[in-house]
C-alpha positions as CSV (number, residue, x, y, z in Angstrom):
1,M,-27.8,-262.0,-39.3
2,R,-30.7,-259.7,-38.4
3,N,-28.4,-257.5,-36.3
4,R,-25.9,-257.2,-39.2
5,T,-28.7,-256.3,-41.6
6,Y,-30.1,-253.7,-39.3
7,T,-26.6,-252.3,-38.7
8,H,-25.9,-252.1,-42.5
9,V,-29.2,-250.4,-43.2
10,G,-28.6,-248.0,-40.3
11,R,-25.2,-247.0,-41.6
12,N,-26.6,-246.3,-45.1
13,K,-29.4,-244.2,-43.6
14,N,-26.8,-242.2,-41.6
15,H,-24.7,-241.7,-44.8
16,R,-27.8,-240.4,-46.7
17,I,-28.7,-238.0,-43.8
18,A,-25.1,-236.8,-43.7
19,A,-25.1,-236.3,-47.5
20,I,-28.4,-234.4,-47.4
21,I,-27.1,-232.2,-44.6
22,G,-23.9,-231.6,-46.5
23,L,-25.8,-230.6,-49.6
24,L,-28.0,-228.3,-47.6
25,L,-25.1,-226.7,-46.0
26,L,-23.3,-226.3,-49.4
27,G,-26.5,-224.8,-50.8
28,A,-26.8,-222.5,-47.9
29,V,-23.2,-221.3,-48.3
30,G,-23.7,-220.9,-52.0
31,W,-26.9,-218.9,-51.4
32,F,-25.2,-216.8,-48.8
33,F,-22.4,-215.7,-51.2
34,I,-24.8,-215.2,-54.1
35,F,-27.5,-213.3,-52.2
36,F,-25.1,-211.1,-50.3
37,R,-22.7,-210.5,-53.3
38,V,-21.5,-206.9,-53.5
39,R,-22.6,-205.2,-56.7
40,N,-22.7,-201.5,-55.5
41,V,-20.1,-199.7,-53.5
42,E,-20.6,-196.2,-52.0
43,V,-17.7,-194.1,-50.9
44,A,-17.9,-191.2,-48.4
45,G,-15.3,-188.9,-46.9
46,S,-12.5,-189.1,-49.5
47,T,-11.2,-185.9,-51.1
48,H,-7.8,-187.0,-52.2
49,Y,-8.7,-190.2,-53.9
50,S,-11.4,-191.0,-56.4
51,D,-14.1,-193.5,-55.5
52,E,-12.5,-196.1,-57.8
53,Q,-9.1,-195.6,-56.1
54,V,-10.6,-196.1,-52.7
55,K,-12.3,-199.3,-53.8
56,D,-9.0,-200.6,-55.1
57,I,-7.2,-199.7,-51.9
58,V,-9.8,-201.1,-49.5
59,L,-11.6,-204.1,-51.1
60,K,-8.9,-206.7,-51.2
61,G,-9.3,-210.5,-50.7
62,P,-12.0,-213.0,-51.6
63,L,-14.3,-211.9,-48.8
64,A,-14.5,-208.3,-50.0
65,D,-17.2,-209.4,-52.4
66,N,-19.6,-210.3,-49.6
67,S,-21.7,-207.5,-48.0
68,I,-21.9,-209.3,-44.7
69,L,-18.2,-210.3,-44.4
70,A,-16.5,-207.3,-46.0
71,P,-17.2,-205.0,-43.0
72,F,-15.4,-207.4,-40.7
73,F,-12.4,-208.1,-43.0
74,C,-11.9,-204.8,-44.9
75,S,-12.3,-202.2,-42.2
76,R,-9.1,-200.8,-40.7
77,K,-8.6,-198.5,-37.7
78,H,-5.2,-197.5,-38.9
79,T,-3.8,-197.4,-42.4
80,G,-0.3,-196.0,-41.8
81,E,1.0,-197.3,-45.1
82,I,-1.7,-195.5,-47.2
83,S,-1.0,-191.8,-47.8
84,F,-3.8,-189.4,-46.8
85,I,-6.0,-192.1,-45.3
86,D,-6.0,-192.7,-41.6
87,A,-8.8,-195.2,-41.2
88,V,-11.6,-196.9,-43.3
89,E,-14.8,-198.4,-42.1
90,V,-16.8,-200.7,-44.3
91,S,-20.5,-201.0,-43.4
92,Y,-23.5,-203.0,-44.7
93,V,-26.2,-201.1,-46.6
94,D,-28.3,-203.8,-48.1
95,P,-27.6,-207.3,-49.5
96,D,-25.8,-206.0,-52.6
97,T,-24.5,-202.7,-51.4
98,I,-21.7,-201.6,-48.9
99,L,-20.5,-198.2,-47.8
100,I,-16.8,-197.3,-47.4
101,G,-16.3,-194.5,-45.0
102,V,-12.9,-192.8,-45.2
103,K,-11.2,-190.9,-42.4
104,E,-8.5,-188.9,-44.0
105,K,-5.2,-187.8,-42.5
106,Q,-5.3,-184.0,-42.3
107,S,-2.6,-182.2,-44.2
108,I,-2.0,-178.8,-42.6
109,G,0.6,-177.7,-45.1
110,C,3.2,-178.6,-47.7
111,V,6.8,-177.8,-48.4
112,R,9.1,-178.2,-51.4
113,Y,11.6,-181.0,-51.3
114,L,13.7,-181.8,-54.4
115,D,11.2,-181.9,-57.2
116,C,8.2,-182.7,-55.1
117,Y,5.7,-181.1,-52.8
118,V,5.6,-182.9,-49.4
119,Y,2.4,-182.7,-47.3
120,F,2.6,-182.9,-43.6
121,D,0.2,-183.3,-40.6
122,R,-0.1,-181.6,-37.2
123,E,2.8,-183.7,-35.8
124,G,5.1,-182.8,-38.7
125,T,4.8,-186.2,-40.2
126,A,5.3,-186.4,-44.0
127,I,2.2,-188.1,-45.3
128,E,2.3,-187.6,-49.0
129,S,4.8,-186.6,-51.8
130,S,3.6,-185.4,-55.2
131,V,4.9,-183.5,-58.2
132,E,1.7,-181.5,-58.3
133,R,0.6,-179.0,-55.7
134,D,-2.8,-179.1,-54.0
135,E,-3.9,-175.5,-54.1
136,N,-6.2,-176.1,-51.1
137,I,-3.3,-176.9,-48.8
138,P,-1.1,-174.0,-47.5
139,Y,2.3,-174.0,-49.2
140,Y,5.4,-172.8,-47.3
141,A,8.1,-171.4,-49.6
142,G,11.6,-171.2,-48.2
143,M,11.1,-174.0,-45.7
144,E,12.9,-176.9,-47.3
145,P,13.5,-179.8,-44.9
146,S,17.0,-181.3,-44.6
147,S,15.5,-184.8,-45.2
148,I,12.2,-186.5,-45.9
149,C,10.9,-190.0,-45.2
150,L,7.2,-190.7,-45.8
151,N,5.3,-191.5,-42.6
152,Q,8.1,-190.1,-40.5
153,P,8.6,-186.7,-38.9
154,M,10.2,-184.1,-41.2
155,Q,13.7,-183.0,-40.3
156,L,13.3,-179.2,-39.8
157,Q,15.9,-176.7,-38.8
158,D,13.3,-174.3,-37.4
159,G,11.7,-175.7,-34.3
160,A,9.0,-173.1,-34.2
161,F,7.8,-173.8,-37.8
162,L,5.4,-176.6,-37.0
163,R,3.7,-174.6,-34.2
164,V,3.2,-171.7,-36.6
165,A,1.9,-174.0,-39.3
166,V,-0.7,-175.5,-36.9
167,S,-1.8,-172.0,-35.7
168,L,-2.2,-170.6,-39.2
169,F,-4.0,-173.7,-40.5
170,Q,-6.6,-173.3,-37.7
171,M,-7.1,-169.7,-38.6
172,F,-7.5,-170.5,-42.3
173,Q,-10.1,-173.1,-41.3
174,E,-12.1,-170.5,-39.5
175,N,-12.5,-167.0,-41.1
176,V,-9.1,-166.0,-42.4
177,Q,-8.6,-166.0,-46.1
178,P,-5.8,-168.4,-47.1
179,P,-2.9,-166.9,-49.0
180,D,-1.5,-168.0,-52.4
181,Y,1.5,-169.1,-50.4
182,I,3.5,-168.5,-47.2
183,S,7.1,-167.4,-47.3
184,V,9.3,-168.2,-44.3
185,E,12.3,-165.8,-44.4
186,E,15.4,-165.7,-42.3
187,Q,14.9,-165.6,-38.5
188,S,11.5,-167.2,-38.9
189,K,9.9,-164.1,-40.4
190,I,6.5,-165.0,-41.9
191,I,5.1,-163.4,-45.1
192,L,1.6,-164.2,-46.5
193,V,1.4,-163.6,-50.2
194,Y,-2.0,-162.6,-51.7
195,G,-1.4,-161.8,-55.3
196,D,0.4,-158.5,-55.4
197,I,-0.1,-157.9,-51.7
198,Q,2.5,-159.1,-49.1
199,A,1.4,-159.3,-45.5
200,N,4.5,-159.2,-43.4
201,L,3.8,-160.8,-40.0
202,G,7.3,-160.8,-38.7
203,K,7.9,-163.5,-36.1
204,D,5.2,-165.7,-34.7
205,G,4.3,-163.6,-31.7
206,Y,0.7,-162.2,-31.4
207,L,-0.4,-164.2,-34.5
208,D,-4.1,-163.9,-33.6
209,D,-3.9,-160.1,-33.4
210,K,-1.9,-159.8,-36.6
211,M,-4.3,-162.1,-38.6
212,S,-7.3,-160.3,-37.2
213,R,-6.0,-156.9,-38.3
214,M,-4.9,-158.3,-41.7
215,S,-8.4,-159.8,-42.3
216,A,-10.0,-156.4,-41.7
217,I,-7.6,-154.5,-44.0
218,L,-7.1,-156.9,-46.9
219,P,-10.5,-156.5,-48.6
220,Q,-9.8,-152.7,-48.8
221,L,-6.6,-153.3,-50.8
222,G,-8.2,-154.8,-53.9
223,G,-6.3,-153.9,-57.1
224,R,-3.3,-152.5,-55.3
225,K,0.3,-153.7,-55.0
226,G,2.4,-153.4,-51.9
227,I,3.4,-154.6,-48.5
228,L,1.2,-154.7,-45.5
229,H,3.4,-154.3,-42.4
230,L,2.0,-156.1,-39.3
231,E,5.3,-156.9,-37.7
232,N,4.8,-154.6,-34.7
233,V,1.1,-155.4,-34.0
234,T,0.5,-156.7,-30.4
235,S,-2.6,-157.1,-28.3
236,E,-2.3,-153.4,-27.3
237,R,-0.7,-151.9,-30.5
238,K,-3.1,-152.1,-33.5
239,N,-1.5,-149.7,-35.9
240,I,-0.3,-151.1,-39.2
241,T,1.2,-149.5,-42.3
242,F,0.8,-150.2,-46.0
243,E,3.8,-149.6,-48.3
244,D,2.5,-149.0,-51.8
245,T,4.9,-150.4,-54.4
246,G,2.9,-150.1,-57.6
247,G,0.0,-147.7,-57.4
248,D,-3.7,-148.5,-57.4
249,G,-3.5,-150.6,-60.5
250,A,-6.0,-148.4,-62.3
């Protein structure tokens, strides 16, 4: 009988200990989710989406509300399905604050397709379609693709176009004034349009030399209307001509 009594008492004691441990664990889990609950979200690196849009895109799922777990479950190295965003990294700031760092896909230009502007990256992949044009992205008029599928390479008839777009974008990022738009004519002739000034570059040969000469001359043509001919510029030949088509605008 004594053995049975001791066994019964021992089992009750083990149950109480297990219950206490369970309550402590439950309390610890509750404290963990309450103390590390996200109340503030900072966003960095996004130019195409508002902070609220980024939060809606990135913070999905029940663990997104926890500042410790969100960095592990909401960060993504690749977000191919999200236009303009290449990757997101969620990081811990303090118990109630996290930071969403956005690495954007870089649009180097846009073209017109049907009723939309389609933005493309260095590989010629269509990454966004919009009825509105972003004035900060070079627009190529006269270069309409034969077909467009988002997140897929554009179908272009001119094989040299993408190389030209990459080269021009790099120059615009450095010290060359971006034009209002770029016109691609027959036989891949390139025209940069700056208000009433057309800078005719001809084909894509000697682009560096042509853009350097254009940058030097363009500021001197303020208020005038005409065509700046740079088609024949090479590394040795620097002469250019200006065809005045409307006087000095005075």
